[in-house]
Structures are given as C-alpha cells and as structure tokens.
Residue, then its C-alpha position, 0 to 999 in steps of 0.5 A: m366195737a373192737v378189743s384192743r391187744a392190751e384189753q385182750r391179754a387182760a381177758t388172758r390172764q383173768a382168765l389163768l388165772a380163775e381157771g387156776r383158781r379154780r385147778f388149785a382149788v379143786d386138786g391143790y398145786h401139785h395136781v394142776v398141770l400150767a398146758e389145761v390150765a391155758q388150753a381150757v380157757g382156750v390160750t396156748k402154753g406159750a400164752a400162759y406163761h409170758h402172763f405168769d412165767s410158771k406154774a407157781g407165778l400162776f400159783r402166786a396170782v392166785v394167791c394173791e387175788v384170794q388173799q386180797e378177797l379174805g382181807e376185803r371181807v374181812a375189812a367188811a366184815a367188821d366196818g359191818y359195826e360202829d364200836l370196835w370191839e364188835q369190827l375186832r370181834a365180828g373180822c376175826r369172825t370172818f376170818l375162821r370161818a374163811g377156812t371153809d371156802p374152798s379157795v382159801r383151805r387148799i390155796l392159801l392155807i394149806d397149799a401157799p405156805t409150802v408152794l411159797g415158802w413160811d416167809e412169802w407166805r406170811t409177807l403175804d397175810e401181813q399186806s392183807s389180813a393181818r394188818h387189818l389185825a393190827e389197824a383193829l388192836t393199835a385201836l382198841a388199845a388208842a381208846g383204852i378197851i384193851a390195854d395199853q401195849p405193844v401191837e406188833p407181838l399181839a398183832r402176832l399173836l392172834s394171827g397165827a391163831m387164827n391162821e393156826t384155828a382157820l387149818w383146823i375147820a379148814r380140816g374138817g374142825d366145829a367151827h362154832a367152836a372155834e367160834e366161842a374161844l375165840d370170844r374168850l379168848l379175845a375177852g381176855l384181851r379187854a381192859p378192866a371196867 
C-alpha cells in the first residue's frame, strides 16, 4: 500500500521532532544545528525549514511536545487517586520529579525560558501543568479542604515555587528533600478541621 504525501509529511515532521528533541536534551539549544538534525533523519535542510521555519521553530514545537507530555504525566498521577488532597500531592510530586528527566530538565527548565522568552514559556506552562494545578486548587477550595480564597495567586505562587524547585532538582538538588518540603508547604494550605 502506497504512503500518501500527507502521511509522508507527517512522518518527516515527527522524525524531525524526535531527533530535535534528542539533540536539544543532550546538547542544549545553542549547540544544535538544524541541518544536522535534518541529515540525521535523512531529509534535506530545506525540508526541515519547510516544517519548522527555523531552529527556533523546531525548538518551540519540541517544547510544546515536552510541556504537553509533562502536563499529561501530572494529570495521570493525580488521576490515580480518588482523594482530592492526594491528587494534588501526586500531581505536584510528579512535576518535581520531572526535573530528573533529561528532556524536561534541559529543554523545558533550562533552555526554554531563555530561548522562547519568559512570557511565551509561562504561557505554555499555564496551558498545561499550571492549568492542572489551578483546577486542583479550585476543587480543593470548593470541597473546603483548603480555605476559600482566590485560586489564581495561590496557583502562581505554587507553580513558581515548583518550577524553581524542579530546576534545583535538575541541577543536582535532593529530590527526596524537595518532596518533603513540598508536603510541609502544602500542609499549610489545609483548612482547619
């Protein structure tokens, strides 16, 4: 059965994404050459530019992919629990542990804020992980598990703290100590019984 042009384009795009992701995670954005990514997957530099316009375009697509996967991992960890409080803890812990993943560490935490700029990086974060955090906090407040309060500033405070801590873990910080500190921080949010 013949492969359609659309399927071929999709396969080429996916191959470029996968190779770009591998190289960005290992070498960092500034050491990756788009022509070498294209050559590694057996396409021309022109084909790479057709799909992504530039190395920055490829990187942006990779960041979106990594960010989406991280959001899905956080949500899946939370969904493993019925209890709303345990959902929050599981999602937050999963996010922190992501700092040990080479793709997340180098691509999302180290290079993305610099390459994409803070505003774009924050927008991407808000569309995935931060959105799940805000939803969890809203559910906890509605259930009376945490004090009724504006969720947006609380979500931003926690998100910022977790982004910083995940970066700290990525640079060699103690993940276990971070999880214990996170549990103490979250415990402070609980409404009095």
